[in-house]
C-alpha positions in Angstrom: 202.6 246.4 2.3 202.5 248.9 5.1 205.4 251.2 5.7 206.6 249.3 8.7 206.7 246.0 6.7 209.7 247.3 4.6 213.2 246.7 5.7 216.6 248.2 4.9 219.8 246.2 4.5 222.9 247.3 6.4 225.9 246.5 4.2 229.3 247.1 5.7 232.4 247.7 3.5 235.8 246.3 4.4 238.6 244.1 3.0 240.8 241.2 4.1 243.8 243.4 4.6 243.3 243.9 8.4 242.9 240.2 9.4 240.1 238.0 10.7 239.9 239.4 14.2 239.1 242.9 12.8 236.4 241.4 10.6 234.8 239.5 13.4 234.8 242.6 15.6 233.3 244.7 12.8 230.5 242.1 12.3 229.6 242.2 16.0 229.6 246.0 16.0 227.5 246.2 12.8 224.9 243.9 14.4 225.0 246.1 17.6 224.5 249.2 15.5 221.5 247.7 13.7 219.9 246.6 16.9 220.4 250.0 18.5 219.0 251.8 15.5 215.9 249.5 15.6 215.4 250.1 19.3 215.7 253.8 19.1 212.1 254.5 18.1 213.3 257.0 15.4 213.1 254.6 12.4 209.8 253.7 10.7 211.3 250.5 9.2 213.7 247.8 10.4 217.4 247.7 9.7 218.8 244.3 8.9 222.6 243.7 9.1 223.4 241.6 6.1 227.1 241.3 5.5 230.6 242.8 6.0 231.5 242.7 2.3 235.2 242.2 1.4 235.0 241.3 -2.2 233.4 242.3 -5.5 231.4 239.1 -5.4 230.0 239.6 -1.9 228.9 243.1 -2.8 227.3 242.0 -6.1 225.6 239.1 -4.5 223.9 241.2 -1.7 222.8 243.9 -4.1 221.4 241.3 -6.5 219.5 239.8 -3.6 218.3 243.2 -2.5 217.0 244.0 -6.0 214.7 241.0 -6.0 213.6 241.1 -2.4 210.1 242.7 -2.2 210.6 243.6 1.5 213.9 245.4 1.0 213.3 249.1 0.2 217.0 250.1 0.2 220.5 249.6 1.3 222.5 251.5 4.0 226.2 251.3 3.5 228.9 252.0 6.0 232.7 251.6 5.5 234.2 251.1 8.9 237.6 251.3 7.3 239.1 251.6 3.8 236.9 249.6 1.4 238.5 249.8 -2.1 235.8 251.3 -4.3 236.6 249.4 -7.5 235.1 246.3 -5.9 231.8 248.2 -5.5 231.4 249.1 -9.1 229.7 245.9 -10.4 227.2 245.9 -7.5 226.3 249.6 -7.4 226.0 249.8 -11.2 223.1 247.3 -11.0 221.5 248.6 -7.8 217.7 249.1 -8.3 216.9 250.1 -4.7 217.5 253.3 -2.8 221.0 253.8 -1.4 222.0 255.7 1.7 225.7 256.3 2.4 225.9 256.4 6.2 229.0 258.4 7.0 229.4 257.4 10.6 231.9 255.5 12.8 231.5 253.1 15.7 233.3 255.3 18.3 232.1 258.7 19.1 235.5 260.2 20.0 239.2 259.6 19.5 240.5 257.8 22.6 243.6 259.7 23.4 245.3 257.1 25.6 244.2 254.1 23.6 244.7 255.1 20.0 247.4 253.1 18.2 247.7 251.3 14.9 245.5 248.5 15.9 242.7 251.1 16.7 243.4 252.8 13.4 243.1 249.5 11.4 239.7 249.0 13.0 238.4 252.6 12.8 239.1 254.3 9.6 235.6 255.4 8.7 236.8 258.9 7.6 239.3 257.2 5.3 236.7 254.7 4.0 234.0 257.4 3.5 236.1 259.3 1.0 236.8 256.2 -1.2 233.2 255.1 -1.0 232.0 258.6 -1.7 234.1 258.9 -4.8 232.7 255.8 -6.4 229.2 257.0 -5.8 230.1 260.3 -7.5 232.0 258.6 -10.3 229.0 256.4 -11.1 226.6 259.4 -10.9 224.5 257.2 -8.6 221.5 258.8 -6.9 222.2 258.4 -3.1 221.5 260.0 0.2 224.5 260.9 2.3 223.9 261.2 6.1 226.9 262.1 8.3 227.0 262.0 12.1 227.3 259.6 15.1 224.9 256.7 14.7 223.6 256.9 18.3 222.5 260.6 18.1 218.8 261.1 17.8 219.0 263.8 15.1 221.1 261.4 12.9 218.7 258.6 13.5 215.7 260.8 12.6 217.3 261.9 9.4 217.9 258.2 8.5 214.2 257.5 9.4 213.2 260.4 7.2 215.0 259.0 4.3 213.6 255.6 4.9 210.1 257.0 4.4 211.2 258.4 1.0 212.8 255.1 0.0 209.8 253.1 1.0 207.6 255.6 -0.9 209.7 254.8 -4.0 209.0 251.1 -3.6 205.3 251.8 -3.1 205.4 254.0 -6.3 206.8 251.2 -8.4 203.7 249.1 -8.0 201.1 251.8 -7.7 197.8 251.4 -9.6 195.5 254.4 -10.3 191.9 253.9 -11.2 190.4 256.6 -13.4 186.6 256.8 -13.4 186.2 258.4 -16.8 188.6 260.8 -18.4 190.1 264.2 -17.6 188.0 267.4 -17.4 187.7 268.7 -20.9 190.3 271.3 -22.1 192.4 271.3 -18.9 196.1 271.1 -19.7 197.9 270.4 -16.5 195.9 267.2 -15.7 197.1 265.6 -18.9 200.4 263.7 -19.1 202.3 260.8 -20.7 201.1 257.7 -18.9 203.8 255.6 -20.6 206.6 257.8 -19.4 205.1 257.9 -15.9 205.0 254.1 -15.8 208.6 253.9 -17.1 209.9 256.4 -14.6 207.7 256.0 -11.6 206.1 252.6 -12.0 202.5 253.8 -12.0 199.8 251.8 -13.8 197.2 254.3 -14.8 194.0 253.0 -16.5 190.4 253.9 -17.0 187.2 252.1 -15.8 183.8 253.2 -17.0 181.5 255.1 -14.6 178.8 252.8 -15.7 180.6 249.9 -14.1 180.8 251.8 -10.8 177.0 252.4 -11.0 176.4 248.7 -11.5 178.3 247.9 -8.3 176.6 250.8 -6.4 173.3 249.2 -7.3 174.4 245.9 -5.8 175.5 247.4 -2.4 173.2 246.2 0.3 171.4 248.3 3.0 173.3 246.4 5.7 176.6 247.5 4.1 175.4 251.1 4.0 174.2 250.8 7.7 177.6 249.7 8.8 179.4 252.5 7.1 176.8 255.0 8.4 177.7 254.0 12.0 181.4 254.7 11.1 180.5 258.1 9.8 178.4 258.8 13.0 181.4 257.9 15.2 183.9 260.1 13.4 181.9 263.1 12.2 179.1 265.4 13.4 176.0 265.0 11.3 174.7 268.5 10.7 171.9 267.8 8.2 168.5 266.3 8.2 169.1 264.9 4.7 170.2 261.5 5.8 169.4 259.9 2.4 172.1 262.1 0.8 174.6 260.7 3.3 173.5 257.1 2.7 173.9 257.7 -1.0 177.5 258.8 -0.4 178.1 255.7 1.7 176.8 253.6 -1.2 179.2 255.4 -3.6 182.2 254.9 -1.2 181.5 251.2 -0.7 181.3 250.6 -4.5 184.4 252.6 -5.2 186.4 250.7 -2.5 185.2 247.4 -3.9 186.5 248.3 -7.3 189.7 249.8 -6.0 190.5 246.8 -3.8 189.5 244.3 -6.5 192.0 245.8 -8.9 194.7 246.5 -6.4 194.4 250.3 -6.9 195.5 252.7 -4.2 194.5 255.9 -5.9 191.6 257.1 -8.1 190.3 260.1 -10.0 187.0 261.3 -11.4 185.4 264.4 -12.9 182.0 266.1 -12.5 181.7 266.0 -16.3 181.3 262.3 -16.3 178.7 261.2 -13.7 176.7 258.9 -16.0 174.1 257.1 -13.9 175.1 258.7 -10.6 172.9 261.0 -8.5 175.6 262.8 -6.7 179.3 263.7 -7.3 181.2 261.7 -4.6 181.9 264.0 -1.6 182.2 262.4 1.8 182.6 259.1 -0.1 185.9 260.5 -1.5 186.9 262.2 1.7 186.5 259.1 3.8 188.5 257.1 1.3 191.3 259.7 1.5 191.3 259.4 5.3 191.8 255.7 4.8 195.0 256.2 2.8 193.8 256.2 -0.8 194.9 258.9 -3.2 192.6 261.1 -5.1 192.6 263.7 -7.9 189.7 265.8 -9.1 188.9 266.6 -12.7 190.6 263.4 -13.8 194.0 264.5 -12.3 195.6 261.1 -12.0 199.1 262.6 -11.2 198.0 264.4 -8.0 195.9 261.3 -7.1 199.0 259.1 -7.2 201.2 261.7 -5.4 198.5 261.9 -2.7 198.7 258.1 -2.2 202.5 258.1 -2.1 202.8 260.9 0.4 200.2 259.4 2.6 202.1 256.1 2.4 205.5 257.8 3.2 204.0 259.6 6.2 202.2 256.7 7.8 202.2 257.0 11.6 202.6 260.7 11.6 199.7 262.9 12.9 199.7 266.2 10.8 197.8 264.8 7.9 198.0 265.0 4.1 195.3 266.0 1.7 194.4 266.6 -1.9 194.2 270.4 -2.3 193.5 273.2 -4.7 194.5 276.8 -4.7 191.3 278.8 -4.8 191.6 282.5 -4.0 193.9 285.0 -2.3 193.6 287.5 0.5 195.7 290.4 -0.7 195.4 292.9 2.2 198.9 294.3 2.8 200.4 292.7 5.9 197.7 290.0 5.9 198.3 288.1 2.7 197.1 284.5 2.5 196.1 281.8 0.1 192.8 280.0 0.6 192.8 276.4 -0.4 189.7 274.2 -0.8 187.8 272.1 -3.3 184.2 271.5 -4.1 184.0 268.4 -1.9 187.1 266.3 -1.7 189.6 267.6 0.9 190.8 264.9 3.3 189.7 265.2 7.0 193.1 264.2 8.2 194.1 267.9 8.2 191.0 269.1 10.1 191.5 271.3 13.2 188.3 269.9 14.8 185.6 267.4 14.3 184.4 267.6 10.7 180.7 268.2 10.0 178.6 266.3 7.4 176.5 268.9 5.6 174.4 268.8 2.4 174.4 271.8 0.1 173.9 272.6 -3.6 177.0 272.2 -5.7 176.2 274.4 -8.7 178.0 272.2 -11.2 177.6 268.7 -12.4 173.9 268.9 -12.8 173.2 266.4 -10.0 171.6 266.2 -6.5 173.0 268.2 -3.6 175.9 266.1 -2.3 176.8 265.4 1.3 180.3 266.5 2.2 182.6 267.0 5.2 183.0 270.7 6.2 186.0 271.8 8.4 188.9 274.2 8.8 192.5 273.0 8.5 194.8 273.2 11.4 197.8 275.4 11.9 201.4 274.3 11.2 204.2 274.2 8.8 203.4 272.2 5.6 204.4 271.7 2.0 202.4 272.0 -1.2 203.6 269.4 -3.8 202.8 269.3 -7.5 203.9 266.8 -10.2 203.8 268.2 -13.8 204.7 266.8 -17.2 207.1 269.1 -18.9 207.2 267.1 -22.1 210.1 264.7 -22.1 210.5 264.8 -18.3 208.6 265.1 -15.1 209.0 268.0 -12.7 208.2 267.7 -9.0 207.6 271.1 -7.3 207.5 271.6 -3.6 206.7 274.8 -1.8 207.1 275.5 1.9 204.0 277.0 3.4 202.7 278.0 6.9 199.1 277.1 7.5 197.0 279.3 9.8 193.5 279.0 11.2 191.3 280.8 8.6 191.2 284.4 9.6 187.4 284.7 8.9 184.5 282.2 9.4 183.2 282.3 5.8 179.7 281.1 6.9 178.4 280.8 3.3 181.3 278.6 2.1 180.2 275.0 2.9 183.5 273.3 2.0 186.6 272.1 3.7 189.3 274.8 3.6 192.8 275.5 4.6 194.5 279.0 4.7 198.2 279.5 4.5 201.1 281.9 4.0 203.3 280.8 1.0 207.0 281.2 1.4 209.0 283.3 0.8 205.9 285.5 0.9 202.6 285.4 -1.0 203.4 287.5 -4.0 206.9 286.1 -4.6 205.6 282.6 -3.8 202.9 283.0 -6.5 205.4 284.2 -9.0 207.8 281.3 -8.3 205.0 278.7 -8.5 203.8 280.0 -11.8 207.4 280.2 -13.2 207.9 276.6 -12.3 204.6 275.6 -14.0 203.0 274.3 -10.8 199.5 272.9 -11.1 196.4 274.2 -9.3 196.0 270.8 -7.8 198.5 269.8 -5.1 199.1 267.5 -2.2 199.2 269.5 1.0 201.1 267.7 3.8 201.9 268.7 7.3 204.0 265.5 7.7 206.2 265.6 4.7 208.8 268.3 4.1 211.0 269.4 1.3 213.9 267.0 2.2 211.6 264.0 2.2 210.1 265.0 -1.2 213.5 265.8 -2.7 214.8 262.4 -1.5 211.9 260.6 -3.2 212.5 262.6 -6.5 216.2 261.7 -6.4 215.4 258.0 -6.0 212.9 258.2 -8.9 215.4 260.2 -11.0 213.1 263.1 -11.8 213.5 266.9 -11.6 212.9 268.6 -8.2 212.1 272.2 -7.6 212.0 273.7 -4.1 210.4 277.0 -3.3 211.3 278.1 0.2 212.1 281.1 2.4 215.2 282.1 0.4 213.8 281.6 -3.1 213.4 284.6 -5.4 211.8 284.7 -8.8 215.1 285.8 -10.3 217.1 283.0 -8.8 214.5 280.4 -9.6 214.3 281.5 -13.2 218.0 281.0 -13.6 217.8 277.6 -11.8 215.0 276.5 -14.1 216.9 277.5 -17.2 220.0 275.6 -16.1 217.9 272.6 -15.0 216.2 272.6 -18.4 219.6 272.4 -20.1 220.8 269.7 -17.8 217.7 267.5 -18.2 217.8 267.8 -21.9 221.4 266.3 -21.8 220.3 263.3 -19.7 
């Protein structure tokens, strides 16, 4: 499913106390609210008004239906008036989809001349929100709370932001990751408990032999390669005479895509230590698949591969780009301190500042032919770097705010895609905080996601979230990590 194919069910809380005319009016208003939200252009998915629920049975029925509807990515609840929270317990206790408590009301302002008890019976959202909020807190239920007037653009945008996280959670639950070979030898952070990950996040992570990929590569036809070469020529500047190297990459991409699609996998990993039967480590082959929405992790890093796919899914339709990334080296000149991110071959061109170039250069590792790859500089803008790590017994999702800049030097002898950024709160404290939290060297760099979107996803998936931003200090983070460690051990 694409992001836009998911829908969110609008469930209104009420009771029979106020009579049938009030309930009829509320139903009409709820439909109007859903229609207006859908027409706003601020939501990536459709809102479906389902019911004005007045009983335990109605609430349980709609939540049971939502749990088993593959198109429903979450519920949005609104209590136009007092909705006794005991009747929500059975339903919310069994909710398996994301939940947003929409603390809004139909009217923007209190009508001074018109307000009377009839108006109050119909418009007690402030009253209802407190009761509804209590039961969410009492049940310790993960939920998003968005307060504000439903017609305001900023409120709608926050709702749309959360929808992306909720749809990303549904995508996660059925995500399959194809590992071509195993992890790079002796690397700690790319390891992890695949059973725990499938239990918590839904990912199915399995291995396919590189030899099977080579078999499919050998069956790819020249006409298939020709068609993909035309696509390369339309998107990228060919800056090499070694066309055969590019054609070999096209053959690799076609074969990988066939295997991924056949198995229903949206993410993959490989390692330069396992290229049995291959002439080149996939370069542009991987980069072009990334640009198509697949996730990728180098050195067998299946966790970053899956997170790349999820963040790309959540940010569909946005234009900043998201990419597999690796921290490489620092520029430590006082007053001009930056991180340089890159990788040997596999950074996604969705983050490029200009038209990427296809170049062929020696790799220096892997003991194979010189691979074709896309070379470009990343564009400017605010972004996040995201890392999922296995802490032993739980998963930790780390998100750091960064500010990307155009690289401050041309680096003419570095033939790779690269992005340069300032880490928040600043480079030195940012490095210290990242290391304190155990962040990996592989990340997802996204200009489209932000910390709130990533935090919402982590809350829905019930995993630990760590945010490093402009106000974070190593001292405060160390204390927060200590308390978080205690809290998660008690869960």
